[in-house]
C-alpha positions as CSV (number, residue, x, y, z in Angstrom):
1,X,0.0,0.0,-0.1
2,X,2.5,2.3,1.0
3,X,4.7,1.9,-2.3
4,X,1.4,2.6,-4.1
5,X,0.7,6.1,-2.5
6,X,4.7,6.7,-3.3
7,X,3.9,5.8,-7.0
8,X,1.1,8.4,-7.1
9,X,2.6,11.2,-5.3
10,X,5.7,10.5,-7.9
11,X,2.9,10.9,-10.9
12,X,1.4,14.3,-9.6
13,X,4.8,15.6,-8.9
14,X,5.4,15.0,-12.6
15,X,2.3,16.3,-14.1
16,X,2.5,19.2,-12.4
17,X,5.8,19.7,-13.4
18,X,4.6,19.2,-17.2
19,X,2.0,21.5,-16.7
20,X,4.4,24.3,-15.5
21,X,6.7,23.4,-18.7
22,X,4.0,23.5,-20.9
23,X,2.3,26.7,-19.7
24,X,5.8,28.6,-20.0
25,X,6.2,27.8,-23.8
26,X,2.4,29.1,-24.0
27,X,3.3,32.3,-22.4
28,X,6.2,32.6,-24.8
29,X,4.3,32.0,-27.6
30,X,1.2,35.0,-26.3
31,X,4.1,37.3,-26.6
32,X,4.8,36.2,-30.2
33,X,1.6,35.3,-31.4
34,X,-1.9,36.6,-30.5
35,X,-4.1,35.6,-33.1
36,X,-7.2,33.9,-31.7
37,X,-6.2,30.4,-33.0
38,X,-3.8,29.8,-30.1
39,X,-5.6,31.7,-27.5
40,X,-8.0,28.9,-28.1
41,X,-5.5,25.8,-28.0
42,X,-4.2,27.7,-24.7
43,X,-7.8,27.5,-23.2
44,X,-7.6,23.5,-24.7
45,X,-4.6,22.2,-23.0
46,X,-4.7,24.3,-19.7
47,X,-8.3,22.5,-19.0
48,X,-6.6,19.2,-20.2
49,X,-3.6,19.3,-17.8
50,X,-6.2,20.7,-15.1
51,X,-8.1,17.3,-15.9
52,X,-5.4,14.7,-15.8
53,X,-4.1,16.5,-12.6
54,X,-7.3,16.1,-10.8
55,X,-7.6,12.5,-11.7
56,X,-4.6,11.4,-10.1
57,X,-5.0,13.3,-7.1
58,X,-8.5,12.4,-6.9
59,X,-7.3,8.2,-7.3
60,X,-4.7,8.7,-4.3
61,X,-7.5,7.9,-1.6
62,X,-6.3,7.3,2.0
63,X,-8.4,4.0,2.1
64,X,-6.0,1.2,2.3
65,X,-6.2,-0.9,-1.2
66,X,-4.7,-4.7,-1.5
67,X,-1.2,-4.8,-2.1
68,X,-1.0,-6.2,-6.1
69,X,0.7,-9.4,-6.5
70,X,4.6,-9.8,-6.2
71,X,5.9,-10.1,-9.5
72,X,8.1,-13.4,-10.3
73,X,11.7,-12.3,-10.2
74,X,13.1,-13.3,-13.9
75,X,16.2,-15.5,-12.7
76,X,19.9,-14.7,-13.8
77,X,21.4,-17.3,-16.2
78,X,24.2,-19.1,-15.1
79,X,26.9,-18.6,-17.6
80,X,28.4,-21.9,-19.2
81,X,31.8,-22.8,-18.0
82,X,34.7,-23.7,-20.4
83,X,35.5,-27.3,-20.0
84,X,39.1,-28.2,-18.3
85,X,41.2,-31.1,-18.0
86,X,44.4,-31.8,-16.9
87,X,46.9,-34.9,-15.8
88,X,49.5,-34.7,-12.8
89,X,51.5,-37.3,-15.0
90,X,52.6,-37.3,-18.2
91,X,54.6,-40.5,-18.4
92,X,55.7,-42.8,-15.9
93,X,58.8,-46.0,-15.9
94,X,57.9,-49.0,-14.0
95,X,60.9,-51.6,-12.9
96,X,60.6,-55.0,-14.3
97,X,59.1,-56.1,-11.2
98,X,55.8,-54.1,-11.6
99,X,53.8,-52.1,-8.9
100,X,51.2,-49.2,-8.7
101,X,51.6,-45.2,-8.8
102,X,49.1,-42.6,-8.5
103,X,48.3,-39.8,-10.5
104,X,45.8,-36.9,-10.3
105,X,42.8,-35.3,-12.6
106,X,42.0,-31.9,-12.4
107,X,38.8,-31.4,-14.1
108,X,35.6,-29.2,-14.4
109,X,33.8,-32.3,-16.4
110,X,33.2,-36.3,-16.1
111,X,35.7,-38.4,-17.3
112,X,36.9,-42.0,-18.4
113,X,40.2,-43.7,-18.1
114,X,42.0,-46.5,-20.3
115,X,45.0,-48.3,-20.3
116,X,45.8,-49.9,-23.6
117,X,47.6,-53.2,-22.2
118,X,46.1,-56.0,-20.1
119,X,49.4,-56.0,-18.0
120,X,48.5,-52.4,-17.4
121,X,45.4,-51.2,-15.2
122,X,43.6,-48.4,-13.8
123,X,41.2,-47.7,-11.0
124,X,39.2,-46.3,-10.9
125,X,38.2,-45.9,-14.9
126,X,35.7,-43.2,-14.2
127,X,35.7,-40.2,-12.8
128,X,33.9,-36.5,-12.1
129,X,35.7,-33.4,-11.7
130,X,38.9,-34.2,-9.3
131,X,40.5,-37.4,-8.7
132,X,43.0,-39.5,-8.2
133,X,43.6,-42.7,-10.3
134,X,46.1,-45.8,-9.6
135,X,48.1,-47.4,-11.8
136,X,48.8,-51.0,-11.6
137,X,51.4,-52.9,-13.6
138,X,52.3,-57.1,-13.5
139,X,55.5,-58.1,-13.5
140,X,57.5,-58.1,-16.4
141,X,59.0,-61.9,-17.2
142,X,60.0,-61.0,-21.0
143,X,63.5,-60.2,-22.0
144,X,62.2,-57.1,-23.6
145,X,61.2,-53.9,-22.3
146,X,57.3,-52.9,-23.1
147,X,55.1,-49.7,-23.2
148,X,51.3,-49.1,-22.9
149,X,49.5,-45.8,-22.9
150,X,47.1,-44.4,-20.6
151,X,44.3,-41.9,-22.1
152,X,42.2,-39.9,-19.6
153,X,39.3,-38.4,-22.0
154,X,36.7,-36.4,-21.6
155,X,32.9,-37.6,-21.1
156,X,32.3,-35.7,-24.5
157,X,35.2,-37.0,-25.9
158,X,36.6,-33.3,-26.7
159,X,39.5,-33.3,-23.8
160,X,41.9,-36.0,-24.2
161,X,45.3,-36.8,-21.7
162,X,47.8,-39.4,-22.2
163,X,50.1,-40.9,-20.0
164,X,53.5,-42.8,-21.5
165,X,53.3,-46.4,-19.4
166,X,57.1,-48.1,-20.0
167,X,58.3,-51.4,-18.1
168,X,61.9,-52.2,-18.0
169,X,63.4,-55.6,-19.5
170,X,63.2,-58.3,-17.0
171,X,66.7,-59.4,-15.6
172,X,66.8,-62.8,-15.8
173,X,69.2,-65.2,-13.9
174,X,70.4,-68.9,-14.3
175,X,72.8,-70.6,-12.7
176,X,72.9,-74.3,-11.6
177,X,74.3,-76.0,-8.2
178,X,76.2,-78.8,-9.3
179,X,78.6,-79.1,-12.3
180,X,79.6,-82.8,-11.7
181,X,77.5,-85.9,-11.0
182,X,79.0,-89.9,-9.6
183,X,76.5,-92.7,-10.4
184,X,76.5,-96.5,-9.1
185,X,76.6,-98.9,-11.4
186,X,72.4,-99.1,-10.8
187,X,70.3,-97.4,-12.2
188,X,68.9,-94.1,-10.6
189,X,67.9,-90.7,-10.5
190,X,69.6,-87.3,-9.5
191,X,68.6,-83.5,-9.5
192,X,70.2,-80.8,-11.0
193,X,69.1,-77.7,-9.3
194,X,69.1,-74.6,-11.4
195,X,68.8,-71.4,-9.9
196,X,67.4,-68.3,-11.3
197,X,64.0,-67.6,-12.8
198,X,65.7,-68.1,-17.0
199,X,64.0,-70.6,-19.3
200,X,66.6,-73.1,-20.2
201,X,67.1,-75.9,-22.7
202,X,68.8,-79.2,-21.6
203,X,70.5,-82.0,-24.1
204,X,72.1,-85.1,-22.7
205,X,75.1,-86.6,-25.1
206,X,74.3,-89.9,-24.3
207,X,70.5,-90.4,-24.6
208,X,70.4,-94.2,-24.9
209,X,71.5,-94.5,-21.4
210,X,71.2,-91.1,-19.5
211,X,68.1,-89.5,-20.4
212,X,66.7,-86.0,-18.4
213,X,63.3,-84.3,-18.0
214,X,62.1,-81.5,-16.1
215,X,61.9,-82.0,-12.4
216,X,58.4,-83.7,-11.4
217,X,58.0,-81.7,-8.2
218,X,57.7,-78.2,-10.7
219,X,61.0,-77.1,-9.0
220,X,63.4,-75.5,-11.2
221,X,65.7,-78.5,-12.1
222,X,66.5,-81.0,-14.3
223,X,66.2,-85.1,-13.4
224,X,69.0,-87.2,-14.6
225,X,68.0,-90.9,-15.4
226,X,71.0,-93.7,-16.2
227,X,70.2,-97.4,-16.9
228,X,72.1,-100.1,-15.0
229,X,75.8,-100.1,-16.4
230,X,76.8,-103.4,-17.3
231,X,79.3,-102.2,-20.0
232,X,82.0,-104.0,-17.7
233,X,83.7,-100.0,-18.3
234,X,82.8,-97.0,-16.1
235,X,81.4,-94.4,-18.7
236,X,80.6,-90.6,-18.7
237,X,77.8,-88.2,-20.5
238,X,77.6,-84.6,-20.3
239,X,74.6,-82.4,-19.7
240,X,74.4,-79.1,-21.4
241,X,71.9,-76.7,-19.8
242,X,71.3,-73.6,-22.0
243,X,69.5,-70.2,-20.7
244,X,67.0,-69.0,-23.3
245,X,67.3,-65.3,-22.3
246,X,70.9,-65.1,-20.3
247,X,72.8,-67.1,-23.3
248,X,74.8,-68.6,-20.4
249,X,75.4,-72.4,-20.9
250,X,76.7,-74.8,-18.4
251,X,78.0,-78.6,-18.6
252,X,77.5,-80.9,-16.2
253,X,79.4,-84.2,-16.8
254,X,77.6,-87.8,-15.4
255,X,80.4,-90.6,-14.8
256,X,78.3,-94.0,-14.1
257,X,80.5,-96.7,-12.5
258,X,80.0,-100.3,-14.2
259,X,78.6,-103.4,-12.6
260,X,81.2,-106.2,-12.8
261,X,81.9,-109.9,-13.7
262,X,85.3,-111.7,-13.9
263,X,87.0,-115.1,-14.4
264,X,89.6,-116.8,-12.3
265,X,90.5,-118.0,-15.7
266,X,90.5,-116.9,-19.2
267,X,91.9,-120.2,-21.0
268,X,92.4,-123.7,-20.2
269,X,94.3,-126.7,-21.9
270,X,93.7,-130.3,-21.4
271,X,95.5,-133.3,-22.5
272,X,94.1,-135.5,-24.7
273,X,92.9,-138.0,-21.7
274,X,90.3,-135.2,-20.3
275,X,89.5,-134.5,-17.0
276,X,87.9,-131.3,-15.0
277,X,89.0,-128.2,-13.7
278,X,87.3,-125.1,-11.7
279,X,86.9,-121.7,-12.2
280,X,85.6,-119.0,-9.9
281,X,83.0,-116.2,-11.1
282,X,83.2,-113.0,-9.3
283,X,80.2,-110.7,-10.0
284,X,77.7,-108.2,-9.0
285,X,74.9,-109.8,-11.2
286,X,73.3,-113.1,-12.0
287,X,75.0,-115.1,-14.7
288,X,74.5,-117.9,-16.8
289,X,77.5,-120.1,-18.3
290,X,77.6,-122.1,-21.5
291,X,79.9,-124.4,-23.0
292,X,80.4,-124.3,-27.5
293,X,81.1,-127.8,-27.5
294,X,79.4,-131.6,-26.1
295,X,82.4,-132.7,-25.4
296,X,83.0,-130.0,-22.7
297,X,80.3,-129.6,-20.2
298,X,80.2,-127.4,-17.3
299,X,77.9,-127.4,-14.2
300,X,76.2,-125.3,-12.6
301,X,74.6,-123.7,-15.9
302,X,73.8,-120.8,-13.4
303,X,75.1,-118.6,-10.3
304,X,74.0,-115.5,-8.6
305,X,76.6,-112.9,-8.0
306,X,79.6,-114.9,-7.1
307,X,80.0,-118.8,-7.2
308,X,82.6,-121.5,-8.8
309,X,82.0,-123.4,-12.0
310,X,83.4,-126.9,-13.1
311,X,84.7,-128.0,-16.3
312,X,84.6,-131.5,-17.2
313,X,86.3,-132.7,-20.5
314,X,86.2,-135.7,-22.2
315,X,89.0,-138.2,-23.5
316,X,90.3,-136.7,-26.8
317,X,91.0,-139.8,-29.6
318,X,91.9,-137.7,-32.6
319,X,95.1,-137.0,-33.8
320,X,94.0,-132.9,-34.0
321,X,93.4,-130.5,-31.2
322,X,90.3,-128.9,-30.5
323,X,89.0,-126.1,-28.7
324,X,85.6,-124.9,-27.5
325,X,85.0,-121.9,-25.6
326,X,82.9,-121.1,-22.1
327,X,80.9,-118.1,-21.7
328,X,79.9,-116.1,-18.8
329,X,77.1,-114.1,-19.5
330,X,74.9,-112.0,-17.2
331,X,71.4,-112.1,-17.2
332,X,70.8,-108.9,-19.0
333,X,73.5,-109.8,-21.9
334,X,75.6,-106.6,-21.4
335,X,78.1,-108.5,-19.3
336,X,80.3,-111.4,-20.8
337,X,83.4,-113.2,-20.1
338,X,84.5,-116.3,-21.9
339,X,87.2,-118.9,-21.4
340,X,89.0,-120.6,-24.2
341,X,89.4,-124.3,-23.8
342,X,91.8,-125.9,-25.8
343,X,92.6,-130.3,-25.8
344,X,95.4,-131.5,-26.8
345,X,95.7,-134.1,-29.7
346,X,95.8,-137.6,-28.9
347,X,99.3,-139.3,-28.9
348,X,98.4,-142.0,-30.8
349,X,100.9,-145.3,-30.6
350,X,101.8,-148.2,-32.3
351,X,103.7,-151.1,-32.9
352,X,104.0,-155.0,-33.3
353,X,105.4,-157.7,-31.6
354,X,106.6,-159.2,-34.2
355,X,108.4,-159.0,-37.7
356,X,108.5,-162.3,-38.9
357,X,106.5,-165.5,-39.3
358,X,108.1,-169.0,-40.2
359,X,105.4,-171.3,-40.9
360,X,105.0,-175.1,-42.1
361,X,103.9,-176.4,-45.1
362,X,100.4,-177.1,-43.7
363,X,97.4,-174.3,-43.8
364,X,97.0,-172.4,-40.2
365,X,96.5,-169.7,-38.4
366,X,98.7,-166.9,-36.9
367,X,97.8,-164.0,-34.8
368,X,100.1,-160.7,-34.8
369,X,99.5,-158.4,-31.8
370,X,99.9,-154.9,-32.6
371,X,100.6,-153.1,-29.6
372,X,99.5,-149.1,-29.5
373,X,96.0,-147.3,-30.2
374,X,96.5,-146.5,-33.2
375,X,93.9,-147.6,-36.0
376,X,95.6,-149.1,-39.0
377,X,95.4,-150.7,-41.8
378,X,97.0,-154.1,-42.9
379,X,97.4,-156.0,-46.0
380,X,99.2,-158.7,-47.7
381,X,101.5,-159.0,-50.9
382,X,100.1,-162.9,-51.3
383,X,96.1,-162.6,-50.4
384,X,95.6,-165.5,-52.4
385,X,97.4,-168.0,-49.9
386,X,98.2,-165.8,-47.4
387,X,95.0,-163.3,-46.0
388,X,95.0,-161.5,-43.1
389,X,92.0,-160.5,-40.9
390,X,91.2,-158.1,-37.6
391,X,90.8,-160.2,-34.6
392,X,87.5,-161.0,-33.8
393,X,87.7,-160.4,-30.1
394,X,88.3,-156.9,-30.9
395,X,92.0,-156.9,-29.3
396,X,94.1,-155.3,-31.3
397,X,95.9,-157.0,-33.4
398,X,95.4,-159.2,-37.1
399,X,95.1,-163.0,-38.0
400,X,97.0,-164.4,-40.8
401,X,95.6,-167.7,-42.3
402,X,98.1,-169.3,-44.9
403,X,96.5,-172.0,-47.1
404,X,98.9,-175.5,-46.8
405,X,101.9,-175.3,-49.6
406,X,101.8,-177.6,-51.8
407,X,104.9,-176.8,-53.8
408,X,108.0,-178.5,-53.5
409,X,109.0,-174.6,-52.9
410,X,108.9,-172.7,-50.0
411,X,106.9,-169.2,-50.5
412,X,106.7,-165.9,-48.8
413,X,104.9,-163.2,-48.4
414,X,104.8,-159.7,-46.9
415,X,101.9,-158.1,-44.8
416,X,102.0,-154.8,-43.9
417,X,100.9,-152.6,-41.4
418,X,100.7,-148.9,-41.6
419,X,99.4,-147.1,-38.6
420,X,96.2,-144.2,-39.8
421,X,97.6,-141.3,-37.4
422,X,101.2,-141.9,-36.6
423,X,102.1,-142.8,-40.1
424,X,104.4,-145.8,-38.8
425,X,104.7,-148.9,-41.4
426,X,105.7,-152.1,-40.2
427,X,106.1,-155.4,-42.5
428,X,106.0,-158.9,-41.4
429,X,107.9,-161.3,-43.7
430,X,105.7,-164.8,-43.7
431,X,108.0,-167.7,-44.5
432,X,105.9,-171.0,-45.5
433,X,108.5,-174.5,-46.1
434,X,107.7,-176.2,-49.0
435,X,106.1,-179.6,-49.2
436,X,108.6,-182.3,-49.4
437,X,108.6,-184.2,-52.8
438,X,108.3,-187.8,-51.0
439,X,105.2,-186.0,-49.1
440,X,103.5,-186.1,-52.4
441,X,100.7,-188.2,-53.1
442,X,101.8,-188.1,-56.7
443,X,105.5,-189.3,-55.9
444,X,106.7,-192.3,-57.8
445,X,109.5,-193.9,-56.1
446,X,109.8,-196.1,-59.2
447,X,110.7,-193.3,-61.9
448,X,114.0,-192.0,-62.6
449,X,115.8,-189.8,-61.9
450,X,115.9,-187.1,-64.2
451,X,112.7,-188.7,-65.2
452,X,108.9,-187.2,-64.8
453,X,108.7,-186.6,-61.2
454,X,105.8,-184.0,-59.5
455,X,107.4,-180.3,-59.4
């Protein structure tokens, strides 16, 4: 209400001031022009101003009037700020071990953050205005460095900041705890412990009996497997371990003892009469023994570790020596020992008990004893009347059969005996008397001398 009265009074003041100036103007015209027309205009204007003045004053009653509604103020528009965004890092370097680091984002807008590599993560991945972000980098187990980019971008995509992340090359190490392995003759396994984190390759120079494989418990090492050594000689191999990244190379020497087997004989000579002999086997393993000839036998034919074996050789009835081999072999067949057996040639003998037979004219049989064991051949120079044959009783000798000598002349024959092996030769002279003329059935005592008498 008070405000309304104040406005009315101001209006009256302004109207009064207008009327005053207007009439002043008219008065000026009055002096210059006094024609009737202008006088009428002056009167009309005065009346109009008076009416307006009274109307304004009349409307200003002292009676209270209701307040007009308060106009709603028009809000002042807030000015749109210019988007701004910055980060506290532009690059960062991590060691091969990885780790974490934090950077700050100063911004008046919302933003997102993203890494270009899965080994580098960020948290959080979004933010509104100011905030901090943690970079988490995994360990680098490669022989080369690696890089990625962290990108911070406003939600509108108009503002972008990048942080270059670099991780150093991993410093690989490699070492072996031993450079020498010693094995007994039996099959066994040993571990080469390898220190460091470098991947490696392992090779064996003798994979047939010395093989390798990664340690079964997952540890950084190599299992060395050797087979039983029955070669009879110490054997060696080399395990080579080479690092993939360090380039280092290590040689591990492997030495394995051998299973042993020996015999107390390497050869033996028997006479032609044969006989027996014994040898000893000294061994770390079980074995078998065998002869290559049936005239030479062995007993026992098997044994376990140490033992003795008897050789039995039959008599030899040949003119040449003979040989065989006794073989002692481990059950695996890797250890072998041989014994050379020789038997001397048989020493044959040959002799006759007589070298001459004198026989009567009558038919007869004579026995010639032959001494010795050499087979022989007997021949007669006169087989028609002096034949020979081997003694039927199997004795060493010949039987000489002579027919009756019906001639008047003494007759002779030669029996030749020749040894098969000794080469000896004997001649036996056989002489048979002539039959007397007067003993002949056709003798004529009356026949004249010099006449026709039987011859």
